[in-house]
Structure formats: C-alpha cells, structure tokens
C-alpha positions as a Markdown table, in Angstrom:
| # | Residue | x | y | z |
|---|---|---|---|---|
| 1 | Unk | 0.0 | -0.1 | 0.0 |
| 2 | Unk | 2.9 | 2.3 | 0.6 |
| 3 | Unk | 3.7 | 2.3 | -3.2 |
| 4 | Unk | 0.1 | 3.3 | -4.0 |
| 5 | Unk | -1.7 | 6.6 | -3.6 |
| 6 | Unk | -4.3 | 4.6 | -1.4 |
| 7 | Unk | -4.4 | 4.3 | 2.3 |
| 8 | Unk | -4.7 | 1.0 | 4.1 |
| 9 | Unk | -8.4 | 1.7 | 5.2 |
| 10 | Unk | -9.1 | 2.4 | 1.5 |
| 11 | Unk | -7.9 | -1.1 | 0.7 |
| 12 | Unk | -10.4 | -2.5 | 3.1 |
| 13 | Unk | -13.3 | -0.7 | 1.6 |
| 14 | Unk | -12.8 | -2.8 | -1.5 |
| 15 | Unk | -11.3 | -6.1 | -0.2 |
| 16 | Unk | -11.7 | -8.1 | 3.0 |
| 17 | Unk | -8.1 | -9.2 | 2.9 |
| 18 | Unk | -5.3 | -10.0 | 0.5 |
| 19 | Unk | -6.9 | -13.3 | -0.4 |
| 20 | Unk | -9.9 | -11.4 | -1.6 |
| 21 | Unk | -7.7 | -9.2 | -3.6 |
| 22 | Unk | -5.9 | -12.0 | -5.2 |
| 23 | Unk | -9.2 | -13.9 | -5.9 |
| 24 | Unk | -10.6 | -10.8 | -7.5 |
| 25 | Unk | -7.5 | -10.4 | -9.7 |
| 26 | Unk | -7.7 | -14.0 | -10.8 |
| 27 | Unk | -11.4 | -13.4 | -11.7 |
| 28 | Unk | -10.3 | -10.5 | -13.9 |
| 29 | Unk | -7.6 | -12.6 | -15.5 |
| 30 | Unk | -10.1 | -15.4 | -16.1 |
| 31 | Unk | -12.7 | -13.2 | -17.6 |
| 32 | Unk | -10.2 | -11.4 | -19.9 |
| 33 | Unk | -8.8 | -14.7 | -21.1 |
| 34 | Unk | -12.3 | -16.2 | -21.6 |
| 35 | Unk | -13.2 | -13.3 | -23.8 |
| 36 | Unk | -10.0 | -13.8 | -25.8 |
| 37 | Unk | -10.1 | -17.5 | -26.0 |
| 38 | Unk | -13.7 | -17.5 | -27.3 |
| 39 | Unk | -12.8 | -17.8 | -31.1 |
| 40 | Unk | -11.3 | -21.2 | -30.6 |
| 41 | Unk | -13.4 | -22.4 | -27.6 |
| 42 | Unk | -16.6 | -21.8 | -29.7 |
| 43 | Unk | -15.5 | -21.5 | -33.3 |
| 44 | Unk | -15.1 | -23.8 | -36.3 |
| 45 | Unk | -12.2 | -22.2 | -38.3 |
| 46 | Unk | -9.2 | -24.4 | -37.2 |
| 47 | Unk | -6.4 | -23.8 | -36.4 |
| 48 | Unk | -6.7 | -20.1 | -37.4 |
| 49 | Unk | -9.2 | -19.5 | -34.6 |
| 50 | Unk | -6.8 | -21.1 | -32.2 |
| 51 | Unk | -4.1 | -18.6 | -33.3 |
| 52 | Unk | -6.4 | -15.7 | -32.7 |
| 53 | Unk | -7.4 | -17.0 | -29.3 |
| 54 | Unk | -3.7 | -17.5 | -28.4 |
| 55 | Unk | -3.0 | -13.9 | -29.6 |
| 56 | Unk | -5.6 | -12.7 | -27.1 |
| 57 | Unk | -4.2 | -14.9 | -24.3 |
| 58 | Unk | -0.7 | -13.4 | -25.0 |
| 59 | Unk | -2.2 | -9.9 | -24.9 |
| 60 | Unk | -3.7 | -10.7 | -21.5 |
| 61 | Unk | -0.3 | -12.0 | -20.4 |
| 62 | Unk | 1.4 | -8.9 | -21.4 |
| 63 | Unk | -1.0 | -6.9 | -19.3 |
| 64 | Unk | -1.5 | -9.2 | -16.4 |
| 65 | Unk | 1.5 | -11.4 | -16.3 |
| 66 | Unk | 2.7 | -10.1 | -13.0 |
| 67 | Unk | -0.6 | -11.2 | -11.4 |
| 68 | Unk | -0.1 | -14.8 | -12.9 |
| 69 | Unk | 3.3 | -14.8 | -11.5 |
| 70 | Unk | 2.4 | -13.6 | -8.1 |
| 71 | Unk | -0.4 | -16.0 | -7.7 |
| 72 | Unk | 1.5 | -19.0 | -9.2 |
| 73 | Unk | 4.5 | -18.4 | -7.0 |
| 74 | Unk | 2.5 | -17.7 | -3.8 |
| 75 | Unk | -0.1 | -20.4 | -4.1 |
| 76 | Unk | 2.1 | -23.4 | -2.9 |
| 77 | Unk | 2.6 | -21.5 | 0.4 |
| 78 | Unk | -1.1 | -20.5 | 1.1 |
| 79 | Unk | -3.9 | -23.0 | 1.1 |
| 80 | Unk | -6.6 | -20.6 | 0.4 |
| 81 | Unk | -4.9 | -19.1 | -2.6 |
| 82 | Unk | -3.8 | -22.6 | -3.7 |
| 83 | Unk | -7.5 | -23.6 | -3.8 |
| 84 | Unk | -8.3 | -20.4 | -5.9 |
| 85 | Unk | -5.4 | -21.1 | -8.3 |
| 86 | Unk | -6.5 | -24.7 | -8.7 |
| 87 | Unk | -10.1 | -23.6 | -9.5 |
| 88 | Unk | -8.7 | -21.2 | -12.0 |
| 89 | Unk | -6.5 | -23.8 | -13.7 |
| 90 | Unk | -9.3 | -26.4 | -13.6 |
| 91 | Unk | -11.7 | -24.1 | -15.3 |
| 92 | Unk | -9.3 | -23.9 | -18.3 |
| 93 | Unk | -8.5 | -27.6 | -18.2 |
| 94 | Unk | -12.2 | -28.4 | -18.4 |
| 95 | Unk | -12.8 | -25.8 | -21.2 |
| 96 | Unk | -10.0 | -27.1 | -23.3 |
| 97 | Unk | -10.8 | -30.7 | -22.6 |
| 98 | Unk | -14.4 | -30.0 | -23.8 |
| 99 | Unk | -13.3 | -28.3 | -27.0 |
| 100 | Unk | -10.8 | -31.1 | -27.9 |
| 101 | Unk | -13.5 | -33.7 | -27.1 |
| 102 | Unk | -15.9 | -31.9 | -29.3 |
| 103 | Unk | -13.4 | -31.9 | -32.2 |
| 104 | Unk | -12.6 | -35.6 | -31.7 |
| 105 | Unk | -16.3 | -36.4 | -31.8 |
| 106 | Unk | -16.5 | -34.9 | -35.2 |
| 107 | Unk | -13.3 | -36.5 | -36.5 |
| 108 | Unk | -11.4 | -33.3 | -36.9 |
| 109 | Unk | -8.7 | -34.4 | -34.7 |
| 110 | Unk | -7.1 | -37.8 | -33.6 |
| 111 | Unk | -8.2 | -39.8 | -30.7 |
| 112 | Unk | -6.0 | -39.2 | -27.6 |
| 113 | Unk | -6.5 | -38.3 | -23.9 |
| 114 | Unk | -8.1 | -34.9 | -24.3 |
| 115 | Unk | -7.8 | -34.1 | -20.5 |
| 116 | Unk | -4.1 | -35.0 | -20.2 |
| 117 | Unk | -3.3 | -32.8 | -23.3 |
| 118 | Unk | -5.5 | -29.9 | -22.0 |
| 119 | Unk | -3.8 | -29.9 | -18.7 |
| 120 | Unk | -0.3 | -30.1 | -20.3 |
| 121 | Unk | -1.0 | -27.2 | -22.8 |
| 122 | Unk | -2.5 | -25.1 | -20.0 |
| 123 | Unk | 0.3 | -25.6 | -17.7 |
| 124 | Unk | 2.7 | -24.8 | -20.5 |
| 125 | Unk | 0.8 | -21.6 | -21.2 |
| 126 | Unk | 1.0 | -20.5 | -17.6 |
| 127 | Unk | 4.7 | -21.3 | -17.4 |
| 128 | Unk | 5.4 | -19.4 | -20.7 |
| 129 | Unk | 3.3 | -16.4 | -19.9 |
| 130 | Unk | 4.8 | -16.1 | -16.4 |
| 131 | Unk | 8.4 | -16.4 | -17.8 |
| 132 | Unk | 7.8 | -14.0 | -20.7 |
| 133 | Unk | 5.6 | -11.4 | -19.0 |
| 134 | Unk | 5.8 | -11.8 | -15.2 |
| 135 | Unk | 8.7 | -9.5 | -14.9 |
| 136 | Unk | 10.2 | -6.7 | -17.0 |
| 137 | Unk | 11.6 | -6.6 | -19.6 |
| 138 | Unk | 8.9 | -8.5 | -21.3 |
| 139 | Unk | 9.5 | -11.0 | -24.1 |
| 140 | Unk | 8.4 | -10.2 | -27.7 |
| 141 | Unk | 4.7 | -11.1 | -27.8 |
| 142 | Unk | 4.8 | -12.2 | -31.4 |
| 143 | Unk | 7.6 | -14.7 | -30.6 |
| 144 | Unk | 5.6 | -16.0 | -27.6 |
| 145 | Unk | 2.5 | -16.4 | -29.8 |
| 146 | Unk | 4.4 | -18.2 | -32.5 |
| 147 | Unk | 5.9 | -20.6 | -29.9 |
| 148 | Unk | 2.5 | -21.3 | -28.2 |
| 149 | Unk | 0.6 | -21.7 | -31.5 |
| 150 | Unk | 3.2 | -24.1 | -32.9 |
| 151 | Unk | 3.1 | -26.3 | -29.8 |
| 152 | Unk | -0.8 | -26.2 | -29.6 |
| 153 | Unk | -1.3 | -27.1 | -33.2 |
| 154 | Unk | 1.3 | -29.8 | -33.0 |
| 155 | Unk | -0.3 | -31.3 | -30.0 |
| 156 | Unk | -3.9 | -31.2 | -31.1 |
| 157 | Unk | -4.0 | -31.1 | -34.9 |
| 158 | Unk | -1.0 | -33.2 | -36.1 |
| 159 | Unk | -2.3 | -36.5 | -37.4 |
| 160 | Unk | -0.5 | -39.1 | -35.3 |
| 161 | Unk | -3.0 | -41.7 | -34.4 |
| 162 | Unk | -6.4 | -43.1 | -35.1 |
| 163 | Unk | -9.6 | -41.2 | -35.2 |
| 164 | Unk | -11.9 | -41.6 | -32.2 |
| 165 | Unk | -14.6 | -44.2 | -32.6 |
| 166 | Unk | -18.1 | -42.9 | -31.9 |
C-alpha cells in the first residue's frame, strides 16, 4: 500500500483481505482470457481460430503477467490461494478438454486423452506467460504467440494416431 496513492483503510473498503484481492485479480484474468479464447473455444475455423485465441491470451499475459506470476509463486505457500489457483486452472483444463473432445467427436482431430493434453497445454501456457511477461523486460509477444501456437497445433492437430470411434 505504501507504493500506491491509497491508504490502508481504502484497501479494506474494496477487499476483505489480501486473499480477496488475489481472488478478484484471478477473476479479472479469467474473464479477460475467456473473452480472448472464445474464437477457438466456440469457433469452427481451425487452427486459425486457435491462433487468434492465443494472440488474445498473450495480450492478457502482457498486461496481467505479473498477477499470474504472483499467484503461481504464492499459491504453494497459502492453502486458500492454492484452492483459488486450482479452481482457475481447472476451469481452463475443463474448457480445453471439452473443446478437444468436441473436435474428436466430429473426426477433426485424432483420438488421444483430451484431458491430459489440455492440462499439459494449459500448464505450458502459464509457465510461458509467467516467464515471458511476469517480470520486465517482457519478451516479444509475437515470438511467444508463434511458440505457443506451434506447440498447440502440433499437440492437437497433427495426425499421429487413429480417429476416435463414436
């Protein structure tokens, strides 16, 4: 608070405690990413929609990477924050698993463990965004986008195995 123009009592007008602040910030990150990821999560244009969604996720990382870093680094040491962080990650794991499963059901992508791939890709995203944008100087957003897109496309759309059986 000493580094802001606000007083300590002003903080408590808006937040019950630091956990409430961090949960509010995670909610902001979640909503921003949800809006940006929507083209791929709900779209049909593959994998171009994925690139546009990842472009938005990277933009959120540029803006809010410090929040992701703070939460990811603090969560292992605080049970309440860890539960919030797990809920945040689980939301994305479920969303990506559902999208992959829907594409597998239509035969657009191979049959593989959608949940395991979703968790791995989401964990990778967090690690890359924290590394690239959690501290200054920031990495080049276009280079980060290219890296994430290549990995996601390779993991999801490369034809490596059989189609899923309905």
